[in-house]
N, C-alpha and C positions, 0 to 999 in steps of 0.2 A: 145470250150467251146461243150460239153453236147449236143446232138440234142434235149434235154426233151427244149431245149431254156431257159433261163433269168426267174429267182424266181418272180414272180410279187405278189404285197397286193391285195386282191381282196378291189375297192372300196364298198362304202357302197351303193352306186345308182344302183351298179351291183347286189350285194346281194339283196337292194328289190325288184330287176325288176326278178333277178330268181326265187327268193317267189314267185312272182306272178302268173309260171307259172308251180307249185307243186299244187296238185289235195291236193283239202286243207284238451248271463247275470243285491241280494236283496244288496242295499247298505250299512254297518252297520251306525245305527243313534247314534254311540261312536266318541266322536273325536279322528283325528289320533293320535294324540301324547298317548293320556290315552292309547289306544291299543296297541302300541307299547311298553308303560311301562307295564303295565299289560304281552303281549307277552315277554319280558325279566325276569318277576318274576316269568313269569309259568316254564320259559326252565329252570331257576331256581331251582324249585321247581322239577321238574320231571327229572332230574336230580343224586339229595340229595334224592328226595322218587317215586323210580320207581312203588312200589306198589299201588302208589295212582290212578295212568293212565297210559299206558303206549305213547298215544300220543293222540294231542287234536284234535277235530274239533272248527268250530267258534262255537261261542255261537250262540245260535238257540230259539229263541221265543217257546213255550211251552202253549197254553192255558190247557192244563190240572194240570202247577204247579204256576196259578195264576199271568202267567208272568213272572215268575223269571226266566226261560229259563233253559235250560241244559248246561253244558260241560260233552260232548260227545265224549269217547273216540273211536279209530278206534277199538282198541279188544274187546269192548261193554262195560268198564264201564263207570256208567253215574254220576255225578254230579249236585245237583240242584245249583244253583247259590249263597244260603247261604251255602250250606257245602263246595264247593268252596272256598268262598272268605274266610271260618274257619279256612281249612284247609293250606289256600295260608299264612294268616299273623303267621300259625305258624312256617312254615319254611321257609319264606324269606331269602332269602340268598343274599350275592354277590360276582360276579366273583374275580377271581387274576390271572394272571397266575404264573404258578408255575414247577416246573422243574420235571424231571423224565416222565415216560410215558402219565403221566395226563395230560388234555388241562387245567383245570379248577379244583378249590377245592371249597368248597362251604360252608361256616364261618357261618352256621343255626344251632338253630334258635336267629334271628336276627332280629329281625323288624324294618325297616330304611326305613325313608324318602328322596325322592325321587323327589330336588328340581329343579336339571336340566336337560333342557328339551332337545331336542335331538338336538343338533346344525346342521343349514342348510349347506347341503353338495352343492359342488359348480361342476355345467353338467362341465360333461368329453366333452372335444370339439369333439374330436378323435377318432374311435378306440382305440386308444397306441398312450398316451401322453411321448413321449420319444425324440421325435425330436428335443425339447429343450436339447441339452446336457449340463449333470450337472445338471438338474432343481431335484437332490434331495439326488447330490453330500454332498452338507452340510446339512443337515438335520436331527437335531436330533432324538434318538428314540424315536417314539411315543405309549410310552405304552395306547390305550384309553379304558375306560368303561363307560359308559354311565349310569350303575349299580352302579359305587362309586362315579358316577360323575366329572371324571377331565378327560379336555381333556390337554395334555403336545405338547405341536410343536413349533419350531420354525421355521419360511418362511426360504423358500431357498433362495443362492445369486443367481440370476437372471444372466446368462451366454450368451451369443449370441450362435448361434446353428452355426453349421458348415456352408462355404459355400456350401460344397455337404456331402450328409450323406452317408460315407463308406459305398459300399457296395451296393449302392440303384441305387444312378443314377451317369452315367459316370464324368470327369472331378475331377478338381485339390483338396483335403481335406484341410482341416483346423486344424485338432486334430486327436483326435483316445477316443472311448472309453476303459478303463481299467477299471479292477475287482482286489483290493488290498490284497483281501481274498486268493488267488487261490494258498496255501503251505500249508506244511504238519501242521505248527503250526496254524494256523487257521480254519485248515478244518481235523479236529482231526476226527469226526464221517461220515466222509465223506466214501458212501459207494457206491459197486455198485448196479443198479436196477435191481429189478426180472420182468420182463418181463410190462415193463414201459408200462400204460396204461392214457391216455389225456384224460380227463371228461372233454371235450368241453361243456360250458354252453353258448348259443347263446351270441354273441355283448360281448366276455370276452377275444379278443385277436387272431384269426385268425394267426397272425405273429408269436403266441409258437412255430407255425409247422416249421418253420426253424429255430428255436434251436433245438426242435427235429430232422429233420432231418439229421441238421450236425452233430448231437449229434451221429447218427448211422456211418455218410457216413465220415466221416473225420479221415483223419490219421498223422502221426506227417509229410511226406511230401506233401501230398494231400488232399485238399478242395475243397468243389462244390461252384457255385458261387452266392450265394441268392438273388442278383438284376438281379430278371428277374420276367415282367408283369404278374398282378394275373391273365390276359384274358385268358380266355377256349376256345375252337372253334372245331363244333363238324365237324368229317369228313363225316359222313353221311348225313349234312344238313346244310342247312347255320347260323340253330342256335348257342347261343353261351351264355359262362355267366361268370362271376368273381368271381371265390375260387381259391383263392392262392396255399393253400394246393393244389386241383391236378394239377395246371399249377405244383408245384415245384416238384410233385411227379412225372409227366408224364415227367420231363425233364432227373430227377435221377433218372431211376426206382428201386428198394429194390435189385434188386436180382443179377445189377452189382456193385451197389454202398455202397450198408448197409450189407449183408449178408455175406460178403466175414470179417466186421471191427469184428460183432457180436458174430461169432460161435468161440468156441473153436475147441482144437481140438478134444474132445470129443462132439461131435453132440446126442444128445436127446434131447427128450421134457421137459426136465426141463432145456433148454439152455436159459442165459438170451435174450431174443429173441429182442430187443430192443421197441419198439412201437407195443402195438397192439389195436384190436380191430376198429380198423378204428379213423377216424378226424372227423366224422361227430359228430352231439348232440345225443350222444344215452347215455340214460341214466345206471348211474349203479343199475348191477344187486340185487337186494334184494336176503335174505337168507332164503331160501324155509324150513323153518322149522315148526312143525307142529302149532304152534304160529300163523304162517304168512298164514297160508291155511287158518286158522278159521277169520280169519280177513273179515272186509268190504272192505278192500280196493283190499288186494286180489283178493275176489269175480268179487269184482266189474272190475277192470282192466281183467280178465278173461272173462267177458261176455263180453267186451265192445272191447275182442281180442289186450287189449293193452300191453302186459303181455307174456314176452318170458323167459323161464330160461334158460339162459346161463352159471350160476352158478357164486356164488359171488366171484366178484374180488380180494377182501381182505379176505375174510373170508375161502372159497374154493379154490379159483388160486393164492394164496398168491403173489395176481400181484401189485407191486408199483404204487397206483397212484397217479398224476401232477393233479392238475386244475388252473382256475386263477380264483378273484371273481372278482366282479365289484361292483362298488357303485350300489343298487339297484334302484334308478327313471332314475338314468344315464343310466343306462343298456337299462331301459326301453323303453324313447328314441329315442336310437338308435338302439333298434328292429321296434320302429314305423319308425323313417328313410330308415330302409331295408326292403320294403317294408309291414307293418308291424309282422316283422318275428314272426310268432308264430309257431313254430313245436310242434305237437301234435295235432293241431288243423284239422278234417277230413275236405275235401273243402267244404261241406255244411254250416260246423260250418265256415269254414273258409271266404266263402263270409256272411254269416250273420255278423262278423264281422268287417268283410269293409265297410258296410252299415253304424256303428256306426262311425268310425276308420278312413272317408274318407274324406274330407271336399268337399262337389261338389255343393257349394253354399256360398254365402255371411256373409247372415246368417243363420250360419249352426251352431243345438241346436244337440244334441244326449237321449234319453231316455235309462236310463238304472235300474228296479227298478218303483220305484218313483221318482226317480232323474233326475235334467235334469240338462247338462252341456254344456258350449260354444264353445269348440274347442274340435278333433278330437283325438288331441294327450289324454286330459285329460279321453279321452272317448274310448281310444285305455288302458288305464292305469288302467282304472277301471271295467273297464269291466271282469267280469266274469272268473275265470281260468288263466289270464293273471301273477298276481303275484305271488311269492312265484317260483318264473322258478328252480333257485340254488336251492332251499329244498328240489323241487320235484324231482328233477333227482340225486338227491345222497339218495333218497331212492327207486327209480325205475320207477317212475313216468317222464312222457315227458316233458319238459318244460311248454309247457300251459298244461294245467286241461283242457281237453273237454272230461271227464269221469265224477267228480265230482263235476267240475268249482265250485274250494276252492281255498282258497287265500294259503293256503300250511301251515296253523297253525296246521294242523294236521299231517305234515310231520315232524315238527323241530324238537321234542325231540331226534327221529331216524338219523335225519342228523347232528344236532351235535355230536350223537355218531360215527357217521362214518365222519366228519370232522376230530373227533380225529384219526382218523387211515391214511389218507390220510399221500402218501409220502414225497409229495412238494403242497407246498400251495406258490404260487405268489399273486400279487396284482397290480390290471392295472392300478390304480395311480402309483405305484410303481415301475414300469416295469424295466429302466434301473438295480433295485440292485434285483429286480426280477432273473431278467436271471442271474448274479452275483451267485445272492444265491441257482439258477439251479446247476450252471458249477461247484460251490464251495462243494457242496453236492455230483453230480455224475459224474461232468466231467472231472476226474483225466485218467492219462494212467502209463503204466507201461514202464521203459527206458527199455534201454537191459542188465542191472544188478536186474531189478526188483525192483528199489527202484518209488514211485508213484511220476506223476508230472504233473501239472495241464496249460494244454494251454489253451492262452485266449482263447473267444470267436469271432465268428465274429465277423464284423462289423457290420453285415447284419441282424443282430440277435437284435440289439439294435434302427432298424427302424419298421415306419406303414408300410407295405406291402399292407394294406387293407383300407386304408385312405380313408374313404368318404368325395366324391367334392361335397356334395350334401349342398346347404344354409340353414343355420337352422335359421328358425323364430320363431317356437317353441323350447322351452326349459322346465328342469325343473322347473324356477318358472311357470310354466302355469298348471303345473299340480295342483295348487291353494292349497299346502300344506294334498296333500297325499303321505301317504310311503307305500311303501309294508314291511308289517309287517314282516313276517315268512324272508324274505330276511334281512331283514335288521337287526336282529336279529344274522342270519349266517355268514353276512360280518363282523359286530363289533368280533364275534366268531374268523372270519377267519383271525383277524386283529391281533387281540392278538397271534393267533399261529406263524403270519408271525413274530410280530418281536420278540419273541422266538427264532424262527429261527435267526432272521440277529445279534442280542445281542446288547451288546455297541456301535458299531463302525459299520458304514457305509461300504458293499465293495464296491460299485460304485464311478469311481471318472474320468470326462471327462476333459484330455490333451488336451493340445494345440500341432503340434509338435515341435515349440520351445521346451516347457517344457521338452518333451519327449528327445527331443536330450540332452537336460542338463545331465538326470538321463541317457543318455544311455554311452555307451565306448568312450573313450573320445578320441579312434583313431579313430572313427567313426566319419568322417564328417555331417551326418544328419542321420536323422530315414529313415528307407528306405521301402518305398508305392510299395505295390503291386500293380500289374495292375489285373487289371478285363477282364472278357471277351472280355467288349464294349472296355474299353481302348488297348486289342490287335487286334477289329476285330474278334473274334473269335462268332462263332454261335453253334459248337461244339468240342467234341475233348477231349483232356488236354494238358495243356500249359503251359508253364514258366513264371512264375508270376514276375520274375526279382529280386524277394530278395530269391532267394532259393528254394522255392515252387512252386507244381504243380497245376495251379486252373483249375479245371472240367468244364468244359462248358457246358458237357451232351449230351444229345442225339435230333437226330433229328423226333419230332414228327408228326406225320398226321395232317391232320386236319387246318392247319395255315394259306393256300390258298384256294381259290375257287374250284379249281382243283374237277372232280371227286374222289372215293376213288380208282378207276382204275391207278392211280398212285399212286409213290414210292416219298420217301425222301430217299435220303444216304447225307452224312459227308464227301464232297471233300476236304481237305484241310483247315480244318475248318471253309469252309460254308456249310449251310445244300441247296441241288440241289435237285428242281422238277424233277425227270425224268421218263422216259416211260422208262419202263424194256427191252421189247423184243427189242426197238431201241438200245438201250442200251448195251445186248447180239450182237446184231452185228454192236457194233462198229459205232453206227450211231451216237452217242449222244454225248458222251467224242470223242474230235478233236486225232484222233493216228495216225499210220501207217499201222494201219492195218482198217483204215477205208477204205470202197468201193471207186475206181474211181468215182464212179455218184456222192458219196454223198459231198466227195470232189471238187467238180466243182459245186454244190449246194451250198456250204458252201461259192463261193465266191460272193456269190450274195452279194448287199448294204443293201436286206429286211431282211439279219440275222440279228439281237441283240447281240446274243453269242459272246462271242471267245474262251474259252477253252471250252466248253460243249454250247450245245444248249438250249434256253430258251422255257417254254411250247409254245410259242406265236410263237418263231422259228416255231417249230412242227406243229403245225397247220396250219400256209401259207402254208407251206409244201406240209402236202396234198389240202391243198383246189386248191393250183397249180398241183397240181397231180391226182386230181378230176378231174378238169376242164380242164385239158389239155391230161388227158390219158398216164402216163408215167408211162411202165409197170415196171419200176427197182424198183416202189413201193407199187406193189404189194402186197397184203396178210398185208401191214404195214398203211396201212390208211384204215379208212371209210366211206364212201362218204353217205352225208345226206346234210340236208342244209345248206345254208352258215354260217359259225361260226361266232356270234357275239362277240365274244372275241378278232377281229380282230382288230374290229372298235375303240377299246379302247386303241389300241396302248400302251401297258405295254411292260415296260421293262427292261432291267435284274435286276435294283436295286429295280423295283418295286415287284419283285419275292427276291431276296435277304432280304428286308425291313421286306417281313411279318415275316422270322423267327427269326430275331432277337432276345436276352434272352428281351430288355427292350420295343418291340413292343406292340403295341394292336391288335392282329391280327383282331378281327375283323374290322379294320378301315383303313386298306392296303389297297391299290389300287387292288395285287393281290389275298384279299381276297371277296374285292367288285367285279370285274371285267373277274375273271382267272376263267368264270364259261361254261360247254359245256354239252349240252343237249345231248339226250341218244340218238337224231332222228339227229343232226349238227357231221358236217364232223367235225374227227378229227381222230389222231395215234390212232392204235389199242394197249391198254397198258395190263395190268391185267380186270379180271374181279372184277366189282363193289364189293365191302365188299357188306354183309347182314346187315343190320338194327342189332344194338348192342343185343343179345337175341335172334334172331329172327330164326335163323339157325347155326348149328353147326355139324358133321360127329357124326357118333355113336362113341359111347367112352369115344370121350370128354367132359369134366364136364364144366358146366360153371363158374368161384369165385366167390363167394359172400363173403360181408365188412363183415357179419357176417353169421356162418354158411356154410354150404357146404362142398366140399374138402376142409383137413387140414393139410397139407400137407411141410412140409419145407426138407432142407437138404442141400447138399453141392456143391455149382452150380458152377458147374468145367470147362463148356464154354457157349459159348453166340452167339448162331450164327446167322445174319440176311440172314430172308426168302426174295425172292421176289415175287411171284402171287403165288402163293398158299399155304397160310401159312399153312393150318391144314396141308396136305400134306405132305409139306416139312420140318415140323417140325420133322412127324412121323417119314419118311424117313432117317432122319439126327440124330436121337434119336436114332433108333436101328442099324444105324450103328456106332457112339457113345459108344452101350451098356449105355444108358443114363438107370435107374428105373423109371423116372420119367419128361416129357419132358412142360413148362408152352410157352404157345402161347401169346406173347404180342401185340395184334395187332394195338395198336400207331407207336406204335418203328418197328412195320415190323422185332418181335425178338421173336429167340428160346433162351428160356434158359432151360440147362439140367442137371437135377440133379440126383446124388445116394447119399449112406449111406441115405437113407431116413426116417423118423421116422411121426407118426403122433401126431400133438399135445394134450397135455392134454384137456379136456373141447373144447369147438367153437371158440379161439377165432386167427383167422388166423393173422400175420404179416403184418400189415397194407400196403395195398401200390392202385395204378387205380384198380381196380379188375373190374369194370368196363367193363374191357377190356381182362380182360386176362381168359387163357382158362387152363386146367390142362391134361395132359391124360397119365397115370396108366402103364406103360413099361409094370410093374410084369405081367400084366390081360394079361393070357392069352385064357381066356374063350373067 
């Protein structure tokens, strides 16, 4: 045995002993039903008679008009209550879905009494009601028009859910979601989207990112595993948050898995760049024409610094915009449960909202204007600027209105006009059908003979990846008749557009494996069940799924454990391994024939838990012994200091392995909680700690943003992992390989090299986790 002596764990009492030796928003008086139908009639009137007033604000009392009030347009037109009623009766019309490019036709003037009140919508229990397979499979076409006063609905046949949703949780599945319309005959109007832009209204299905991301990354032979946990952990501190879109983008970086499938042979700014503009809740940009610039809306938003001119996605950038719509009151309920989600309010405004929307005592009451309400959910819904979220976001404003504190009625006519131009409309209450319709319209590919074919969607696309775990005590019924009028009208219009897209027959169908086997080739004994990354026991890399295709398990992202950012992670035979680069470079981490003799002797100690490679706990134990016993062989490899507390938690190799599992919630793993090393504690000497995001980066490097900032794309011809000095190493590698540009992905410690670089039109970059990306233009010789 080496004279350094046997390796020992430092007992807790010894650690303590050594420590001692060291120096030391007014609510409308009109009923919701009346307001709802007035808004519907108003929208019809405006669509047919745009010269009356282009956009209306709420009914506003006026002392100068004997209490009649005005309907006031954002462009300055004002009508008294009597004038408005007269013109409304002359132009009252009904909507009906029609073919062609127009969403609505108006059969006025035809005054028509509306006898049917708005039906009470059932609450949406979860973020996506798709976990009951076949819930909409037998549902007939539902063409809904409250103005026509008819609703035709066949209740769905209930089918028991699969024991396990494919693509979500490991285990044996009992059936599969299929789309029966994915063929040339059913998809004659299918087209390739042009720079796909997701308009993500809050609480309308974050799960859609799984379809969008798989759309850009899936090939006939390769696909990504969507069954990952939504939790994201910071590499800089102990913070964490649940955002499936960020978790997905980090595991499967755009540069490696998306760009290669999107770019054609001709690289240009007109390339169909897949998903652009970000996955967060950014509103569409209005067209900044002369009329808009003279509007009160424009000047109010500019004054509040809430308006950015990125150019109209539809009118100027010719983008294909996709959006999911949700029953408005159910959306508001979900937003209340999600931390009183009110994107668009300033911090001060949000704190005011919390004072009326959070129950702090049993006899809770809140006052909004002159009215008092008895539960925090209703207070939240009725708070000025909360209703009308979807309507506003279609017209350039944020979801919650902290500027005008309006209900969205002002924006409604413009919003309906924009809705008509959206490239894809999904309905959350029709999740499975919506996913099939997206693939029907955009999901085709070309075979080697140039013939179109439609691959089936991944099973994970039908799963609710962002489902709330909170117990819902309050729901839509507790709103006591409150209606989000603007979004209610918009939602009905979206459903009409959706039903016209679907046509007479539904596309989604859930089939058991036995049913699928009965339809398959008689020579096949059963339906092949592809293995997920968890089934295979893999955390990274690309692997055979057992059915002739390759499942991609992705990258090993940083921040999964509590280790300092000076440590690194890499993929070793399908497992994500935390390691200390200087030790690894000296063959002291992965055991091999080149491992020094003194290290091989140390590795014989029973205290070492790792087998083929060290664990971080192993390295800390080694350094604790080296510092206590002056092992000269580890000089320069260890930093001596206070006793490392991590040793006392006795972390195992499984603790570190489980932290990197695709389905694991990183914030709850033992390695996240206890694998922490303070700067003044004894530890291995690894890399320099990463600076907190955005605080430091070298000259010439530029930080990337979701919108604005550096806006380049190109051919990603190589991806090189970097070790300690990412910026310096990336620049050196890029120069050696003659790259035109290089992107440093901090979370994955990866250097993405570009050539044939071009600048994107406008200011919309491709969506990626730009919080942790930096770009260097190697063509810049200044």
